C-alpha positions as CSV (number, residue, x, y, z in Angstrom):
1,X,0.0,0.0,0.0
2,X,1.3,3.5,-0.8
3,X,1.8,5.8,2.2
4,X,1.6,9.6,2.3
5,X,4.6,11.6,3.5
6,X,2.6,12.3,6.7
7,X,1.9,8.6,7.2
8,X,-1.7,8.5,6.2
9,X,-2.6,5.5,3.9
10,X,-3.3,6.4,0.3
11,X,-5.6,4.7,-2.2
12,X,-3.7,2.3,-4.5
13,X,-4.0,3.8,-7.9
14,X,-4.6,1.8,-11.1
15,X,-1.1,1.9,-12.6
16,X,2.0,-0.2,-13.1
17,X,4.2,-0.7,-10.0
18,X,7.8,-1.6,-9.8
19,X,8.9,-5.1,-9.0
20,X,12.2,-6.0,-7.4
21,X,14.1,-5.9,-10.7
22,X,12.7,-2.6,-11.7
23,X,13.7,-1.0,-8.3
24,X,17.2,-2.6,-8.3
25,X,17.7,-1.5,-11.9
26,X,16.7,2.2,-11.3
27,X,18.7,2.4,-8.0
28,X,21.8,1.1,-9.8
29,X,21.4,3.7,-12.5
30,X,21.2,6.4,-9.8
31,X,24.5,5.3,-8.2
32,X,26.1,5.0,-11.6
33,X,25.2,8.6,-12.4
34,X,26.3,9.8,-9.0
35,X,29.8,8.6,-9.8
36,X,29.7,10.2,-13.2
37,X,28.6,13.6,-11.6
38,X,31.4,13.3,-9.0
39,X,34.0,12.8,-11.7
40,X,32.6,15.8,-13.6
41,X,32.7,18.0,-10.6
42,X,36.2,16.9,-9.8
43,X,37.4,17.7,-13.3
44,X,38.0,14.1,-14.3
45,X,35.5,14.3,-17.1
46,X,35.3,17.1,-19.6
47,X,31.9,18.6,-20.6
48,X,32.1,16.8,-23.9
49,X,32.8,13.5,-22.1
50,X,30.0,14.1,-19.6
51,X,27.3,15.3,-22.0
52,X,26.2,11.9,-23.4
53,X,26.2,10.6,-19.8
54,X,24.0,13.3,-18.4
55,X,21.6,13.2,-21.4
56,X,21.1,9.5,-20.8
57,X,19.7,10.5,-17.4
58,X,17.5,13.4,-18.7
59,X,19.9,16.2,-17.7
60,X,20.2,19.1,-20.2
61,X,22.3,22.2,-19.9
62,X,20.0,25.2,-20.8
63,X,20.7,28.9,-21.0
64,X,20.9,29.6,-17.3
65,X,21.2,26.3,-15.5
66,X,20.8,22.5,-15.8
67,X,17.3,21.3,-16.7
68,X,16.1,17.9,-15.6
69,X,13.3,16.1,-17.5
70,X,11.5,13.5,-15.5
71,X,9.6,10.7,-17.2
72,X,5.9,10.3,-16.5
73,X,5.2,7.1,-18.5
74,X,2.0,7.6,-20.6
75,X,1.1,10.6,-18.3
76,X,0.0,8.5,-15.3
77,X,1.0,9.5,-11.7
78,X,0.0,8.5,-8.3
79,X,-0.7,11.0,-5.6
80,X,2.5,9.8,-3.9
81,X,4.5,10.5,-6.9
82,X,3.0,13.9,-7.3
83,X,4.0,14.8,-3.8
84,X,7.6,13.8,-4.7
85,X,7.5,16.1,-7.7
86,X,6.4,18.9,-5.4
87,X,9.1,18.1,-2.9
88,X,11.8,18.3,-5.8
89,X,10.4,21.6,-6.9
90,X,10.6,23.0,-3.4
91,X,14.0,21.6,-2.4
92,X,16.0,21.6,-5.6
93,X,14.3,24.1,-7.9
94,X,12.5,27.4,-7.5
95,X,9.2,26.1,-6.2
96,X,7.6,25.0,-9.5
97,X,7.9,22.5,-12.3
98,X,6.9,22.7,-16.0
99,X,4.6,20.0,-17.5
100,X,5.3,19.3,-21.1
101,X,3.4,18.2,-24.2
102,X,5.1,14.8,-23.9
103,X,3.3,14.3,-20.6
104,X,6.6,14.7,-18.6
105,X,7.7,17.3,-16.1
106,X,10.8,19.5,-16.3
107,X,12.8,21.4,-13.7
108,X,14.7,24.4,-15.1
109,X,17.0,25.5,-12.2
110,X,18.9,22.3,-11.2
111,X,22.4,22.4,-9.7
112,X,24.7,19.6,-11.0
113,X,25.7,18.6,-7.5
114,X,22.0,17.9,-6.7
115,X,21.2,15.8,-9.7
116,X,22.0,12.3,-8.3
117,X,20.1,13.2,-5.1
118,X,17.0,14.1,-7.2
119,X,17.2,10.9,-9.1
120,X,17.4,9.0,-5.8
121,X,14.4,10.7,-4.5
122,X,12.6,9.9,-7.7
123,X,13.6,6.2,-7.5
124,X,12.0,6.1,-4.0
125,X,8.6,6.6,-5.6
126,X,9.2,4.4,-8.7
127,X,10.3,7.2,-11.1
128,X,13.3,8.1,-13.2
129,X,14.6,10.2,-16.0
130,X,15.9,7.4,-18.2
131,X,15.5,8.0,-22.0
132,X,13.9,11.4,-21.6
133,X,16.7,12.5,-23.9
134,X,19.1,11.2,-26.5
135,X,18.6,9.3,-29.8
136,X,16.5,6.6,-28.3
137,X,12.8,5.8,-27.9
138,X,11.4,8.5,-25.7
139,X,8.4,8.4,-23.3
140,X,5.5,6.6,-24.9
141,X,2.4,8.8,-24.6
142,X,-1.3,8.2,-24.8
143,X,-4.7,9.7,-24.2
144,X,-4.9,11.5,-20.8
145,X,-8.4,10.0,-20.3
146,X,-7.2,6.4,-20.9
147,X,-9.0,3.9,-18.7
148,X,-11.8,6.4,-17.9
149,X,-13.2,7.9,-21.1
150,X,-16.7,6.9,-22.1
151,X,-15.8,6.7,-25.8
152,X,-12.8,4.3,-25.3
153,X,-12.6,0.9,-26.8
154,X,-10.0,-0.4,-24.4
155,X,-7.4,1.1,-22.0
156,X,-4.2,1.5,-24.0
157,X,-1.9,1.9,-21.0
158,X,-1.0,-1.8,-20.6
159,X,0.3,-1.7,-24.2
160,X,2.1,1.6,-23.4
161,X,3.8,-0.1,-20.5
162,X,4.7,-3.1,-22.6
163,X,6.3,-0.8,-25.1
164,X,8.1,1.1,-22.3
165,X,9.6,-2.1,-21.0
166,X,10.5,-3.3,-24.5
167,X,12.2,-0.1,-25.5
168,X,14.1,0.8,-22.3
169,X,17.8,0.3,-23.0
170,X,16.9,-2.0,-25.9
171,X,20.4,-3.1,-27.2
172,X,19.5,-2.4,-30.8
173,X,17.7,0.9,-30.3
174,X,19.7,2.9,-27.8
175,X,21.7,4.8,-30.5
176,X,19.2,5.5,-33.2
177,X,19.8,8.0,-36.1
178,X,17.6,10.5,-34.1
179,X,15.2,10.6,-31.2
180,X,12.1,8.5,-31.6
181,X,8.5,9.1,-30.3
182,X,5.5,6.7,-30.1
183,X,1.9,7.6,-29.3
184,X,-1.0,5.2,-28.6
185,X,-4.7,5.7,-28.4
186,X,-7.5,3.3,-27.5
187,X,-10.3,5.6,-28.5
188,X,-11.9,6.3,-31.9
189,X,-11.5,10.0,-31.0
190,X,-7.7,10.7,-31.2
191,X,-6.5,12.7,-28.2
192,X,-2.9,11.4,-28.5
193,X,-1.9,13.0,-31.8
194,X,-1.0,9.6,-33.2
195,X,-0.6,10.9,-36.8
196,X,2.2,13.3,-36.0
197,X,4.5,10.8,-34.2
198,X,7.3,8.6,-35.5
199,X,4.9,5.7,-34.8
200,X,1.3,6.1,-34.0
201,X,-0.9,3.2,-32.8
202,X,-4.7,3.3,-33.0
203,X,-6.9,0.6,-31.6
204,X,-9.6,-0.9,-33.8
205,X,-11.9,-3.9,-33.5
206,X,-12.2,-6.2,-36.5
207,X,-15.3,-7.9,-37.8
208,X,-15.1,-10.5,-35.1
209,X,-14.7,-7.9,-32.3
210,X,-11.0,-8.7,-31.8
211,X,-8.7,-5.8,-30.9
212,X,-5.9,-4.9,-33.2
213,X,-3.7,-1.9,-34.1
214,X,-3.6,0.5,-37.0
215,X,0.1,1.3,-37.4
216,X,0.9,4.8,-38.5
217,X,4.5,5.7,-39.4
218,X,6.5,8.8,-40.3
219,X,4.5,11.6,-38.7
220,X,6.2,14.5,-37.1
221,X,6.6,18.3,-36.8
222,X,9.8,20.3,-36.6
223,X,11.5,21.5,-39.8
224,X,9.5,19.2,-41.9
225,X,5.9,18.7,-40.6
226,X,4.4,15.5,-42.0
227,X,1.2,13.6,-41.3
228,X,2.0,9.9,-40.8
229,X,0.9,7.1,-43.2
230,X,-0.8,3.9,-42.3
231,X,1.4,0.9,-43.0
232,X,-1.0,-1.7,-41.4
233,X,-4.7,-1.2,-41.1
234,X,-5.2,-3.9,-38.5
235,X,-2.3,-5.7,-36.8
236,X,-3.2,-8.5,-34.3
237,X,-2.2,-7.4,-30.8
238,X,0.1,-10.5,-30.5
239,X,2.2,-9.3,-33.3
240,X,2.7,-5.7,-32.0
241,X,6.2,-5.9,-30.6
242,X,7.6,-8.0,-33.4
243,X,6.1,-5.5,-35.9
244,X,7.5,-2.5,-34.0
245,X,10.9,-4.2,-33.9
246,X,10.7,-4.6,-37.7
247,X,10.0,-0.9,-38.2
248,X,12.8,0.1,-35.8
249,X,15.3,-2.2,-37.6
250,X,14.5,-0.7,-41.0
251,X,14.9,2.8,-39.6
252,X,18.0,2.0,-37.6
253,X,19.7,0.4,-40.7
254,X,18.5,2.8,-43.4
255,X,17.8,6.1,-41.5
256,X,20.1,9.1,-42.3
257,X,23.0,9.5,-39.9
258,X,25.0,12.1,-42.0
259,X,22.5,15.0,-41.4
260,X,20.5,15.3,-38.1
261,X,17.9,17.3,-39.8
262,X,17.2,14.5,-42.2
263,X,17.6,11.7,-39.7
264,X,14.0,11.2,-38.6
265,X,11.9,8.3,-39.8
266,X,9.5,10.7,-41.6
267,X,12.4,11.5,-44.0
268,X,13.2,7.9,-44.6
269,X,9.5,7.1,-45.4
270,X,9.4,10.0,-47.9
271,X,12.8,9.1,-49.5
272,X,11.9,5.4,-49.9
273,X,8.3,5.9,-50.7
274,X,5.5,4.5,-48.6
275,X,5.2,1.2,-50.5
276,X,8.9,0.5,-50.5
277,X,9.1,1.3,-46.8
278,X,6.1,-0.9,-46.0
279,X,7.6,-3.8,-48.0
280,X,10.9,-3.5,-46.2
281,X,9.1,-3.6,-42.8
282,X,7.0,-6.6,-43.9
283,X,10.1,-8.4,-45.0
284,X,11.9,-7.8,-41.8
285,X,8.7,-8.8,-39.8
286,X,8.3,-12.1,-41.8
287,X,12.0,-13.0,-41.2
288,X,11.8,-12.4,-37.5
289,X,11.5,-15.4,-35.1
290,X,8.0,-15.8,-33.7
291,X,8.9,-17.5,-30.5
292,X,8.6,-14.2,-28.5
293,X,4.9,-13.8,-29.2
294,X,3.8,-16.1,-26.4
295,X,6.2,-14.4,-24.0
296,X,4.8,-11.0,-25.0
297,X,1.2,-12.2,-24.5
298,X,2.1,-13.4,-21.0
299,X,3.8,-10.2,-20.1
300,X,0.9,-8.1,-21.4
301,X,-1.5,-10.1,-19.3
302,X,0.8,-9.6,-16.3
303,X,1.0,-5.8,-16.9
304,X,-2.8,-5.6,-17.5
305,X,-3.4,-6.9,-14.0
306,X,-2.0,-3.6,-12.7
307,X,-4.6,-1.6,-14.6
308,X,-7.8,-3.0,-13.3
309,X,-10.5,-0.4,-12.9
310,X,-10.8,1.2,-9.5
311,X,-13.5,0.0,-7.0
312,X,-16.2,2.2,-8.5
313,X,-19.4,2.7,-6.5
314,X,-22.8,2.1,-8.2
315,X,-24.1,5.6,-8.4
316,X,-26.8,7.5,-10.2
317,X,-25.6,9.5,-13.2
318,X,-28.0,12.4,-12.3
319,X,-27.0,14.4,-9.2
320,X,-29.6,17.1,-8.3
321,X,-27.1,19.2,-6.3
322,X,-24.7,19.4,-9.2
323,X,-27.5,20.3,-11.7
324,X,-28.8,23.0,-9.3
325,X,-25.4,24.5,-9.0
326,X,-25.1,24.6,-12.8
327,X,-28.3,26.6,-12.9
328,X,-27.4,28.9,-10.1
329,X,-23.8,29.7,-11.1
330,X,-22.6,30.6,-14.6
331,X,-19.0,30.2,-13.5
332,X,-19.6,26.6,-12.4
333,X,-21.6,25.9,-15.5
334,X,-18.8,27.1,-17.7
335,X,-16.3,25.0,-15.8
336,X,-18.4,21.9,-16.2
337,X,-18.7,22.5,-19.9
338,X,-15.0,23.2,-20.6
339,X,-13.1,21.2,-17.9
340,X,-15.0,18.0,-17.5
341,X,-15.3,14.9,-19.8
342,X,-17.7,12.0,-19.9
343,X,-16.6,9.0,-17.8
344,X,-17.4,5.4,-18.8
345,X,-18.7,4.7,-15.2
346,X,-22.2,6.1,-14.4
347,X,-22.0,8.7,-11.6
348,X,-18.3,9.6,-12.3
349,X,-16.7,12.4,-14.3
350,X,-13.3,13.2,-15.6
351,X,-12.0,16.5,-14.3
352,X,-9.3,18.7,-15.8
353,X,-7.3,21.1,-13.7
354,X,-6.1,24.1,-15.8
355,X,-2.5,25.2,-15.5
356,X,-3.3,28.2,-17.8
357,X,-4.4,31.2,-15.7
358,X,-4.6,34.5,-17.5
359,X,-1.1,36.0,-17.7
360,X,0.4,32.8,-16.4
361,X,3.1,30.5,-17.9
362,X,1.4,27.6,-19.6
363,X,2.2,24.3,-18.0
364,X,3.9,25.6,-14.8
365,X,2.6,24.3,-11.5
366,X,3.9,25.4,-8.1
367,X,4.8,23.2,-5.2
368,X,1.6,24.2,-3.5
369,X,-0.5,23.3,-6.6
370,X,1.1,19.9,-7.0
371,X,0.4,19.1,-3.3
372,X,-3.2,20.3,-3.7
373,X,-3.7,18.0,-6.7
374,X,-2.2,15.1,-4.8
375,X,-4.6,15.7,-2.0
376,X,-7.5,16.0,-4.4
377,X,-6.4,12.7,-6.1
378,X,-6.4,10.8,-2.8
379,X,-9.7,12.2,-1.6
380,X,-11.7,12.2,-4.9
381,X,-9.9,10.2,-7.7
382,X,-8.5,6.9,-6.3
383,X,-5.0,8.4,-5.8
384,X,-4.5,8.9,-9.6
385,X,-3.5,12.0,-11.6
386,X,-2.8,12.4,-15.4
387,X,-0.6,14.9,-17.2
388,X,-2.2,16.0,-20.5
389,X,-0.6,16.8,-23.9
390,X,-1.9,20.4,-23.5
391,X,0.2,20.8,-20.3
392,X,-2.7,20.5,-17.8
393,X,-3.5,17.9,-15.1
394,X,-6.4,15.5,-15.0
395,X,-8.3,13.8,-12.1
396,X,-9.6,10.8,-14.0
397,X,-12.2,9.3,-11.6
398,X,-14.2,11.9,-9.7
399,X,-17.8,11.1,-8.4
400,X,-20.2,13.5,-10.0
401,X,-21.6,14.3,-6.6
402,X,-18.2,15.6,-5.6
403,X,-17.8,18.1,-8.5
404,X,-18.7,21.1,-6.5
405,X,-16.2,20.4,-3.8
406,X,-13.4,19.6,-6.3
407,X,-14.2,22.8,-8.2
408,X,-14.0,24.9,-5.1
409,X,-10.7,23.3,-4.1
410,X,-9.3,24.0,-7.6
411,X,-10.5,27.6,-7.4
412,X,-8.7,28.0,-4.1
413,X,-5.5,26.8,-5.7
414,X,-5.7,28.7,-9.0
415,X,-6.4,25.8,-11.2
416,X,-10.2,26.2,-12.0
417,X,-10.0,28.5,-15.1
418,X,-12.8,27.2,-17.3
419,X,-10.6,27.3,-20.5
420,X,-9.8,23.7,-21.5
421,X,-9.9,23.6,-25.3
422,X,-10.4,27.3,-25.6
423,X,-8.1,30.1,-26.6
424,X,-6.9,30.6,-23.1
425,X,-5.6,27.0,-23.0
426,X,-2.4,27.9,-24.8
427,X,0.3,25.3,-25.4
428,X,3.8,26.9,-25.4
429,X,7.3,25.7,-25.2
430,X,9.8,27.4,-22.7
431,X,11.3,29.3,-25.6
432,X,14.2,31.7,-25.4
433,X,13.6,32.4,-21.7
434,X,15.1,29.0,-20.9
435,X,16.0,26.9,-24.0
436,X,19.4,27.2,-25.7
437,X,17.9,26.0,-29.0
438,X,15.2,28.7,-29.1
439,X,15.3,31.7,-31.5
440,X,12.5,33.6,-29.9
441,X,10.5,33.9,-26.7
442,X,7.3,31.9,-26.3
443,X,6.3,32.6,-22.7
444,X,5.7,36.5,-23.0
445,X,3.7,36.0,-26.2
446,X,1.5,33.4,-24.5
447,X,1.1,35.6,-21.4
448,X,0.0,38.6,-23.5
449,X,-2.4,36.7,-25.6
450,X,-4.0,35.1,-22.5
451,X,-4.4,38.4,-20.9
452,X,-6.2,39.7,-24.0
453,X,-8.6,36.9,-23.8
454,X,-8.9,36.7,-20.0
455,X,-12.6,37.0,-20.0
456,X,-13.9,33.4,-19.7
457,X,-17.3,34.3,-21.1
458,X,-15.7,35.7,-24.2
459,X,-13.6,32.5,-24.6
460,X,-16.8,30.4,-24.4
461,X,-18.5,32.6,-27.0
462,X,-15.5,32.1,-29.3
463,X,-15.7,28.3,-28.7
464,X,-13.2,25.5,-29.4
465,X,-9.9,27.0,-30.5
466,X,-6.4,25.6,-30.0
467,X,-3.5,28.1,-30.0
468,X,0.0,26.7,-29.9
469,X,3.3,28.6,-29.7
470,X,6.9,27.4,-30.5
471,X,10.0,29.4,-29.9
472,X,12.0,27.8,-32.8
473,X,11.6,25.5,-35.8
474,X,11.9,22.4,-33.6
475,X,8.2,22.9,-32.8
476,X,8.2,21.8,-29.2
477,X,5.0,23.9,-28.8
478,X,3.4,21.9,-31.6
479,X,2.5,25.1,-33.5
480,X,2.0,23.1,-36.8
481,X,-1.1,21.4,-35.4
482,X,-2.6,24.4,-33.6
483,X,-5.8,25.8,-35.0
484,X,-3.8,29.0,-34.7
485,X,-0.1,28.3,-34.7
486,X,2.7,30.8,-33.8
487,X,6.3,30.2,-34.7
488,X,9.0,32.6,-33.2
489,X,12.0,33.2,-35.4
490,X,15.1,35.5,-35.3
491,X,15.6,38.0,-38.0
492,X,18.8,40.0,-37.7
493,X,18.6,40.0,-33.9
494,X,14.9,40.8,-33.7
495,X,12.1,38.4,-32.8
496,X,9.3,37.8,-35.4
497,X,6.3,35.6,-35.2
498,X,4.8,33.6,-38.1
499,X,1.1,32.7,-38.0
500,X,-0.3,29.4,-39.4
501,X,-4.0,28.5,-39.4
502,X,-5.9,25.3,-39.8
503,X,-3.7,22.8,-38.1
504,X,-5.1,19.9,-36.1
505,X,-3.8,16.8,-34.3
506,X,-7.3,15.2,-34.0
507,X,-8.7,12.4,-36.3
508,X,-8.5,14.5,-39.5
509,X,-4.9,15.6,-38.8
510,X,-3.7,18.6,-40.8
511,X,-0.6,20.8,-40.9
512,X,-1.3,24.5,-40.5
513,X,-1.0,26.8,-43.5
514,X,1.4,29.8,-43.3
515,X,-0.5,33.0,-43.8
516,X,2.2,35.4,-44.8
517,X,4.9,37.6,-43.3
518,X,5.6,37.5,-39.6
519,X,4.8,40.1,-37.0
520,X,7.0,41.8,-34.4
521,X,6.9,40.9,-30.8
522,X,4.7,43.9,-30.0
523,X,2.3,43.1,-32.9
524,X,1.6,39.3,-32.6
525,X,-1.1,39.4,-29.9
526,X,-3.0,42.0,-31.8
527,X,-2.7,39.9,-35.0
528,X,-4.2,36.9,-33.1
529,X,-7.1,39.1,-32.0
530,X,-7.6,40.1,-35.6
531,X,-7.7,36.4,-36.7
532,X,-10.3,35.7,-33.9
533,X,-12.4,38.7,-34.7
534,X,-12.4,37.7,-38.4
535,X,-13.6,34.2,-37.5
536,X,-16.4,35.6,-35.4
537,X,-17.5,37.8,-38.3
538,X,-17.4,35.1,-41.0
539,X,-18.6,32.0,-39.2
540,X,-22.1,30.8,-40.2
541,X,-23.4,30.8,-36.6
542,X,-22.0,30.4,-33.1
543,X,-22.1,26.6,-33.4
544,X,-19.6,26.7,-36.3
545,X,-16.1,26.1,-34.7
546,X,-13.0,27.8,-35.9
547,X,-11.6,24.8,-37.7
548,X,-14.8,24.2,-39.6
549,X,-14.9,27.9,-40.7
550,X,-11.3,27.7,-41.8
551,X,-11.9,24.5,-43.8
552,X,-15.0,26.1,-45.4
553,X,-13.5,29.4,-46.4
554,X,-9.7,28.9,-46.5
555,X,-7.2,31.6,-46.0
556,X,-8.6,34.5,-47.9
557,X,-10.8,36.4,-45.3
558,X,-8.0,35.9,-42.7
559,X,-5.3,37.2,-44.9
560,X,-7.3,40.2,-46.0
561,X,-8.2,41.2,-42.5
562,X,-4.8,40.4,-41.0
563,X,-2.5,42.1,-43.5
564,X,-4.8,45.1,-44.2
565,X,-5.0,45.7,-40.5
566,X,-1.2,45.2,-40.0
567,X,-0.3,47.4,-42.9
568,X,1.7,44.6,-44.6
């Protein structure tokens, strides 16, 4: 049984837990890295010698300090683990952490001499930073509502865990041509952006009702944004790891290593052609020994036993007190509409905690907020928390009758902004304020735009609108798939911001279209407001969402309004 820091027993969440081997392995890695850090501090290792060692443990050197990226496998955390993340923020950082689009958390002000102690603290709650950097298979991500959503076919997290165990320090795939990202969804409504990953897996049921995976390869963003292509429409679940191994072998052998900008699998698929790439994978798959399939099936069954649903009560879906509160309070009604999602179990609701206050830094959570979420998880959500792709947090299993209390607690801790999926729910990378790769600032732009649209009622009148900001071409803010995307670039020492429209990472994935010349740092928030005002003017009616209007009318009305207004 998990135990709180203060000794109070916690609810056992539905998630994978370390066995003796897992714990010994992670502990050994911590001590190995402690020795490496000591040699670096003593001058026995140069920075060039130390760099690959620290990156293997998730430690980056950013503009001002070291940054540690901690793995949150498929975005699932226990309350106990969240408390440890809060402890690390308080003791080793500046009282906050930054949740990322890959469902991880980053700490931006780490001292090298503390790094091994942080990893030891993480290991004490079954966490680590292994493979959060480097040319390896990174954290496998999934739908933040996995195991809870009413529209789900099956919980994809056991398969995510199987992939995590298969890919961790895999002897063939530790030094790939480039970093590699896998996303998985068990829902017909894609909330995991599977088509813009190196490999995307989407669960389908065949004619006999058996589960299998659509395998999508070659998606990605960055310098060359590409929507992935399907190489298998339906792959039996038993063949999943052998088929993934075949894909990885083709990529590892044939992927470019002479140019890091052309080293991603999306470039290989384009250069070979989809049919030739598929043939190469099928050939590799056919030649592979099949004696591992039974082992994989047994291991998947073993892992699945950790993900049994919580002990749900039998409850009525209709809660009079909740409905009365919705009628009485517009604020609560807006929060219910934006920040909750339908649960598969009657009488339960999925609740999203917003980390996007007006004028705040998207994705940042303070020590106090992390502790508050941990307490709420233990009290109301079976000890379980999720990290979302949009840099928010989710309580996946809240009784509908408890929604008022949860809302009030989130309000008290600054996490109840009713803006999930709206223009205030901005995704942004750290940009030039922290990142050594960035060419422009993202955070001040996000803050200014969020202040302009701070009125929650106005956000609800605008409707569903995803705005994503990246501070460089690497696209860590996923601007290519924002309904409105903003890319910051440097032009002769000045920051300019390019606007794209029409991107989406949902079922009909699209890459946004560049509208025209960029805008200066002082102009970009006004330009976004012009785009939104144009949408409100040309949409058919309030029910027509931004993306629908864009797909109906195209760029013309937005270009005319934007560049006439800007004087371009």
